[in-house]
C-alpha positions as CSV (number, residue, x, y, z in Angstrom):
1,M,-9.7,33.9,4.9
2,N,-7.7,33.1,8.1
3,A,-4.5,31.5,7.1
4,I,-4.7,29.0,9.9
5,R,-8.2,27.8,8.7
6,R,-7.4,27.0,5.1
7,T,-7.9,23.2,5.2
8,P,-10.5,21.0,6.8
9,A,-7.7,19.7,9.0
10,D,-7.1,23.3,10.1
11,L,-10.7,23.6,11.2
12,L,-10.3,20.5,13.4
13,R,-7.1,21.8,14.9
14,S,-8.9,25.1,15.7
15,A,-11.8,23.2,17.2
16,L,-9.4,21.2,19.4
17,A,-7.7,24.4,20.6
18,T,-11.0,26.1,21.4
19,D,-13.0,23.4,23.2
20,P,-11.7,19.8,23.1
21,A,-14.4,18.4,25.4
22,R,-17.5,19.5,23.5
23,P,-19.4,17.0,21.3
24,L,-18.5,17.1,17.6
25,V,-20.0,14.1,15.9
26,T,-22.9,12.1,17.4
27,F,-23.8,9.2,15.2
28,Y,-26.9,7.1,15.0
29,D,-27.6,4.0,12.8
30,D,-31.3,3.6,12.9
31,A,-31.2,0.1,11.4
32,T,-29.1,-1.3,14.3
33,G,-29.8,1.1,17.2
34,E,-26.2,2.1,17.4
35,R,-25.3,5.5,19.0
36,V,-21.8,6.9,19.2
37,E,-20.7,10.3,20.5
38,L,-17.3,11.6,19.8
39,S,-15.9,14.8,21.4
40,V,-13.6,17.0,19.5
41,A,-10.7,15.4,21.3
42,T,-11.8,11.8,20.7
43,F,-12.6,12.5,17.0
44,S,-9.3,14.3,16.6
45,N,-7.5,11.2,18.1
46,W,-9.2,8.9,15.6
47,V,-8.1,11.3,12.9
48,S,-4.5,11.4,14.0
49,K,-4.3,7.5,14.2
50,T,-5.9,7.2,10.8
51,A,-3.6,9.8,9.3
52,N,-0.6,7.9,10.8
53,L,-1.9,4.7,9.2
54,L,-2.4,6.5,5.9
55,Q,0.9,8.2,5.7
56,G,3.0,5.5,7.4
57,D,1.7,2.0,6.8
58,L,-0.1,2.8,3.6
59,A,2.7,5.2,2.3
60,A,0.2,7.7,1.0
61,E,1.5,11.0,-0.2
62,P,0.1,14.5,-1.0
63,G,-1.6,14.3,-4.3
64,D,-2.5,10.6,-4.1
65,R,-6.1,9.8,-4.9
66,L,-8.2,7.7,-2.5
67,A,-11.6,6.3,-3.6
68,L,-13.9,6.5,-0.6
69,L,-16.7,3.9,-0.8
70,L,-18.4,4.5,2.5
71,P,-21.8,5.7,3.6
72,A,-22.5,8.6,6.0
73,H,-20.8,7.2,9.1
74,W,-18.6,8.6,11.9
75,Q,-15.6,6.6,10.5
76,S,-16.2,8.2,7.1
77,A,-15.9,11.6,8.7
78,V,-12.6,10.5,10.3
79,W,-11.2,9.4,6.9
80,L,-12.2,12.7,5.3
81,L,-10.2,14.6,8.0
82,A,-7.3,12.1,8.0
83,C,-6.9,12.5,4.2
84,S,-7.0,16.3,4.6
85,S,-4.2,16.0,7.3
86,V,-2.0,14.1,4.8
87,G,-2.9,16.0,1.7
88,V,-4.6,13.0,0.0
89,T,-7.4,13.7,-2.4
90,V,-10.7,12.0,-1.6
91,E,-12.9,10.9,-4.4
92,I,-16.3,10.1,-3.0
93,G,-17.6,7.0,-4.7
94,G,-14.5,7.1,-6.9
95,D,-13.4,4.4,-9.4
96,P,-11.1,2.1,-7.4
97,A,-9.3,1.0,-10.6
98,A,-8.2,4.6,-11.1
99,A,-7.3,5.4,-7.5
100,D,-4.0,5.0,-5.6
101,L,-5.9,3.7,-2.6
102,V,-9.4,2.6,-1.7
103,V,-11.3,2.6,1.5
104,T,-14.5,0.5,1.5
105,G,-17.2,-0.8,3.6
106,P,-18.4,-4.4,3.6
107,G,-20.9,-3.9,0.8
108,T,-18.5,-2.7,-1.8
109,L,-15.6,-5.1,-1.3
110,D,-16.0,-6.7,-4.7
111,A,-15.8,-3.2,-6.5
112,A,-12.8,-2.2,-4.3
113,R,-10.8,-5.1,-5.5
114,A,-10.2,-3.3,-8.7
115,C,-7.7,-0.9,-6.9
116,R,-4.1,-2.0,-7.7
117,G,-2.9,0.0,-4.6
118,E,-3.5,-0.3,-0.9
119,R,-7.0,-1.4,0.1
120,V,-8.6,-0.8,3.5
121,A,-11.8,-2.3,4.6
122,L,-14.1,-1.1,7.4
123,A,-16.6,-3.5,8.9
124,L,-18.8,-0.5,10.1
125,R,-19.8,-2.5,13.2
126,P,-20.8,-0.9,16.4
127,L,-18.0,0.6,18.4
128,G,-15.6,0.4,15.4
129,G,-15.5,-3.4,15.6
130,R,-13.4,-5.6,13.3
131,F,-14.5,-8.1,10.7
132,P,-15.1,-11.6,12.1
133,Q,-13.0,-12.8,9.2
134,P,-10.7,-10.3,7.5
135,P,-11.5,-9.9,3.9
136,E,-8.6,-11.3,1.7
137,G,-6.5,-8.6,0.1
138,F,-7.6,-5.8,2.5
139,V,-6.2,-4.2,5.5
140,D,-8.7,-4.4,8.4
141,Y,-9.0,-0.8,9.6
142,A,-10.2,-1.8,13.0
143,V,-7.2,-4.1,13.5
144,E,-4.5,-1.7,12.4
145,V,-5.7,1.7,13.6
146,P,-5.7,1.2,17.4
147,G,-1.9,0.8,17.5
148,Q,-1.2,4.0,15.5
149,G,0.3,7.1,17.2
150,D,-2.1,9.6,18.9
151,R,-0.2,12.6,17.4
152,F,0.2,13.3,13.7
153,A,2.7,15.4,11.8
154,P,2.7,15.4,7.9
155,F,6.0,14.6,6.2
156,A,5.2,17.5,3.9
157,P,3.0,20.7,4.4
158,V,-0.5,20.4,3.0
159,D,-1.1,22.8,0.2
160,P,-4.5,24.4,0.7
161,D,-4.7,25.1,-3.0
162,A,-4.2,21.5,-4.1
163,P,-7.2,19.2,-4.9
164,A,-8.7,17.8,-1.7
165,L,-12.2,16.5,-2.6
166,V,-14.0,15.2,-5.6
167,V,-17.8,14.8,-5.2
168,G,-20.5,14.8,-7.8
169,G,-18.1,15.4,-10.6
170,T,-16.7,18.6,-9.0
171,E,-13.1,18.9,-7.7
172,L,-12.5,21.2,-4.8
173,T,-9.2,22.3,-3.2
174,A,-8.9,22.2,0.6
175,A,-9.3,26.0,0.7
176,E,-12.5,25.7,-1.4
177,V,-14.0,23.1,0.9
178,V,-13.4,25.4,3.8
179,E,-14.9,28.3,2.0
180,R,-17.9,26.5,0.8
181,A,-18.5,25.0,4.3
182,G,-18.3,28.5,5.8
183,A,-20.8,29.8,3.3
184,D,-23.1,26.8,4.0
185,A,-22.9,27.4,7.7
186,G,-23.9,31.0,7.2
187,E,-26.9,30.1,4.9
188,R,-28.1,27.6,7.5
189,G,-27.7,30.0,10.4
190,L,-25.1,27.8,12.1
191,T,-23.0,29.4,14.9
192,A,-20.8,28.2,17.7
193,G,-22.7,25.6,19.7
194,S,-25.3,24.8,16.9
195,R,-26.3,21.2,16.7
196,L,-27.2,20.1,13.1
197,L,-29.1,16.9,12.6
198,S,-28.3,15.4,9.2
199,G,-30.0,12.4,7.5
200,L,-28.3,13.1,4.2
201,P,-26.0,10.6,2.6
202,Y,-22.3,11.3,2.0
203,D,-22.6,11.0,-1.8
204,S,-23.1,14.8,-2.5
205,W,-21.6,18.0,-1.3
206,D,-24.8,18.8,0.5
207,G,-24.5,15.7,2.5
208,L,-20.8,16.1,3.3
209,S,-21.4,19.8,4.2
210,A,-24.4,19.2,6.4
211,G,-22.9,16.0,7.9
212,L,-19.4,17.3,8.7
213,F,-17.9,20.3,7.1
214,A,-20.4,23.2,7.8
215,P,-20.9,22.3,11.6
216,L,-17.1,21.9,11.9
217,G,-16.4,25.2,10.3
218,A,-19.0,27.0,12.5
219,E,-17.7,25.5,15.7
220,G,-20.9,23.5,16.0
221,S,-21.6,19.8,16.0
222,V,-23.5,17.2,13.9
223,V,-26.0,14.6,14.8
224,L,-25.3,12.2,11.9
225,C,-28.1,9.8,11.2
226,R,-27.8,6.8,8.9
227,H,-31.1,5.0,7.9
228,L,-33.1,7.8,9.4
229,P,-36.3,6.7,7.5
230,E,-36.3,3.7,9.9
231,L,-37.1,6.2,12.8
232,S,-40.7,7.1,13.5
233,E,-41.8,10.7,13.5
234,D,-42.2,10.4,17.3
235,G,-38.7,8.9,17.6
236,L,-37.3,11.8,15.5
237,A,-39.0,14.4,17.8
238,K,-37.6,12.7,20.8
239,R,-34.1,12.6,19.3
240,V,-34.3,16.3,18.4
241,E,-35.2,17.1,22.0
242,S,-32.7,14.8,23.7
243,E,-29.8,15.8,21.4
244,R,-30.7,19.5,21.8
245,V,-30.8,19.8,17.9
246,T,-31.0,23.4,16.7
247,H,-31.0,22.9,12.9
248,R,-32.0,20.0,10.6
249,A,-31.0,18.7,7.1
250,V,-33.1,15.8,6.2
């Protein structure tokens, strides 16, 4: 394995060096009509700001555990790469009471209050909008992240052999995430420039791989669709054509 591509954050840095202008994540919410397209450079900027928030304001350190209570969403993808940048272990749907930090959407605020550490809430509104009324006891991500630095440097090197992701009861190191993402990309036939449309949730490895890691590792991109069943067959066909989709995971 290439030493400079041993963590998910390494994959993003590689993509940024290769072609920063190409699309990386195109997000649709078919319940609201939202569409957001992020180039590699724009996505990387969000990751850097989020990693600075995580490491600086939230005082997260390598080895800390973060319970991620978010759906398949472009901001969820940002948090996954920000945690990789800092060395924080992400537990998908993890128990907030057992976590050092929790990141939650609006539908899981009550469960997230069990976390005794830092709590971050995302409104998941179009264009990354903030809560109309910030939830008590939580940092409003949309309020705090814009002012963070556009460049990120970890206080300590990230160990690719340290735990990075827990999903479906399986714990994976950063290097294992990269390895599995590469294998999945090969099985799906993804290559540089591939566009994978994924309607899978982020609650399993398959969903995380199709919705982020495999396209990133293959130097491709993802069309990430939330609430895809809301879309008609004709609407899906038009999206596949307009977004130049080459592969699907639905």
